Residue frames relative to the residue before (quaternion, step in Angstrom):
aa qw qx qy qz dx dy dz
M 1.0000 0.0000 0.0000 0.0000 0.00 0.00 0.00
P 0.4496 -0.6978 0.4846 0.2759 3.62 -0.84 0.94
G 0.5678 -0.6082 0.4462 0.3296 3.53 -1.29 0.56
P 0.7221 -0.4283 0.2979 0.4544 3.55 -1.24 -0.05
Q 0.4072 -0.6942 0.5321 0.2631 3.57 -1.06 0.78
P 0.4623 -0.6685 0.4916 0.3124 3.62 -0.89 0.83
L 0.4761 -0.6455 0.5157 0.3012 3.59 -1.11 0.72
D 0.6011 -0.5578 0.4376 0.3687 3.51 -1.22 0.64
P 0.5448 -0.6482 0.4328 0.3094 3.58 -0.89 0.96
M 0.6262 0.5355 -0.3377 0.4551 3.56 1.05 -0.77
L 0.6398 0.5221 -0.3130 0.4692 3.57 1.00 -0.84
M 0.6598 0.5166 -0.3171 0.4441 3.56 0.94 -0.91
R 0.5994 0.5710 -0.3553 0.4342 3.62 1.08 -0.60
I 0.7704 0.3913 -0.1899 0.4661 3.56 1.03 -0.73
L 0.5657 0.5986 -0.3775 0.4232 3.60 1.27 -0.48
V 0.0307 0.7815 -0.6231 -0.0002 3.52 -1.06 0.77
C 0.5961 -0.5461 0.4251 0.4071 3.57 -1.19 0.34
P 0.4360 -0.7167 0.4774 0.2614 3.62 -0.81 0.91
A 0.6290 0.5515 -0.3344 0.4340 3.60 1.19 -0.37
D 0.8389 0.1069 -0.0463 0.5316 3.64 0.88 -0.89
R 0.4248 -0.7414 0.4051 0.3253 3.59 1.41 0.06
G 0.4743 0.6622 -0.4447 0.3726 3.58 1.19 0.46
P 0.6699 -0.5147 0.3595 0.3964 3.50 -1.31 0.19
L 0.3189 -0.7308 0.5812 0.1625 3.51 -1.31 0.56
V 0.3169 -0.7168 0.5899 0.1946 3.51 -1.28 0.56
A 0.3289 -0.7244 0.5776 0.1828 3.60 -0.87 1.04
V 0.1120 0.7636 -0.6245 0.1195 3.59 -0.73 1.16
G 0.8325 -0.1168 0.0397 0.5401 3.56 -0.37 1.26
D 0.7934 -0.2706 0.2258 0.4962 3.52 -0.70 -1.08
V 0.6669 0.4442 -0.3295 0.4994 3.60 1.16 0.54
L 0.2753 -0.6582 0.6544 0.2503 3.50 -1.41 0.23
Y 0.1757 -0.8349 0.5209 0.0287 3.58 -0.66 1.14
N 0.1637 -0.7389 0.6416 0.1244 3.54 -1.04 0.79
P 0.2897 -0.8075 0.4985 0.1248 3.54 -0.30 1.35
R 0.6089 0.5688 -0.3621 0.4178 3.56 1.17 -0.43
L 0.7668 0.3098 -0.1470 0.5426 3.60 1.05 -0.85
H 0.3536 -0.7473 0.4834 0.2878 3.59 1.28 -0.15
K 0.4573 0.6381 -0.4730 0.4000 3.58 0.91 0.99
A 0.1560 -0.7756 0.6067 0.0780 3.56 -1.14 0.82
Y 0.1911 -0.7768 0.5949 0.0785 3.48 -0.97 0.96
R 0.4194 -0.7339 0.4695 0.2550 3.60 -0.68 0.94
I 0.2469 -0.6875 0.6544 0.1955 3.54 -1.30 0.35
E 0.0700 -0.8195 0.5684 -0.0187 3.52 -0.53 1.23
D 0.8317 -0.0785 0.0107 0.5495 3.61 -0.62 1.14
G 0.7268 -0.4521 0.2227 0.4667 3.53 0.99 0.95
I 0.6560 0.4800 -0.3135 0.4909 3.64 1.27 0.00
P 0.3981 -0.7173 0.5243 0.2283 3.55 -0.80 1.02
V 0.2428 -0.7509 0.6012 0.1253 3.54 -0.91 1.00
L 0.0255 0.8469 -0.5282 0.0559 3.60 0.15 1.25
L 0.2783 0.7407 -0.5372 0.2922 3.52 0.63 1.24
V 0.4678 -0.6975 0.4616 0.2854 3.59 -0.57 1.13
D 0.6771 0.5127 -0.2951 0.4377 3.63 0.86 -0.91
E 0.7168 0.4133 -0.2495 0.5032 3.66 1.20 -0.43
A 0.4488 0.6654 -0.4782 0.3565 3.62 1.21 0.01
V 0.3342 -0.7287 0.5748 0.1641 3.49 -1.24 0.79
D 0.4033 -0.6888 0.5484 0.2494 3.56 -0.95 0.96
V 0.2403 -0.7752 0.5777 0.0866 3.49 -0.98 1.03
D 0.3354 -0.7415 0.5403 0.2139 3.59 -0.80 0.99
P 0.7279 -0.4780 0.2730 0.4089 3.62 -1.21 0.35
A 0.6521 0.5000 -0.3295 0.4650 3.58 1.03 -0.70
E 0.6693 0.4639 -0.3204 0.4839 3.58 0.94 -0.76
H 0.5615 0.5864 -0.3785 0.4445 3.61 1.09 -0.64
E 0.6679 0.4933 -0.2877 0.4773 3.56 0.80 -1.06
R 0.6641 0.5067 -0.3135 0.4515 3.60 0.88 -0.85
L 0.6666 0.4872 -0.3069 0.4733 3.60 0.87 -0.87
M 0.6493 0.5120 -0.3232 0.4601 3.60 0.90 -0.86
S 0.6563 0.5113 -0.3193 0.4537 3.55 0.97 -0.85
L 0.6238 0.5344 -0.3070 0.4806 3.59 1.09 -0.82
A 0.6816 0.5007 -0.2810 0.4536 3.54 0.98 -0.90
G 0.4247 -0.7067 0.4629 0.3255 3.58 1.23 -0.31
S 0.3335 0.7618 -0.4892 0.2627 3.53 1.25 0.53
G 0.4780 -0.6258 0.5261 0.3212 3.47 -1.31 0.35
P 0.8304 -0.0839 0.0833 0.5445 3.61 -0.80 -0.98
D 0.6747 -0.5089 0.3757 0.3803 3.46 -1.34 0.62
V 0.2371 -0.8085 0.5219 0.1332 3.63 -0.80 0.96
A 0.5175 0.6509 -0.4106 0.3740 3.53 1.29 0.05
């Protein structure tokens, strides 16, 4: 089974977190808000940006996601 497809860069420039209207980080099959520690799934190439369906991310998973994203220091 192929891995997650990257989202179009133009789409990433306009997508924002529905909770705080800030930018999201694409990591694998999720869009991640490092400020709120919330992850939004990408289903069949479509971001599911519903606040009620966001997953809370614990500190260890936050560090893992930020490491995968190639981020520098914690932005939260």
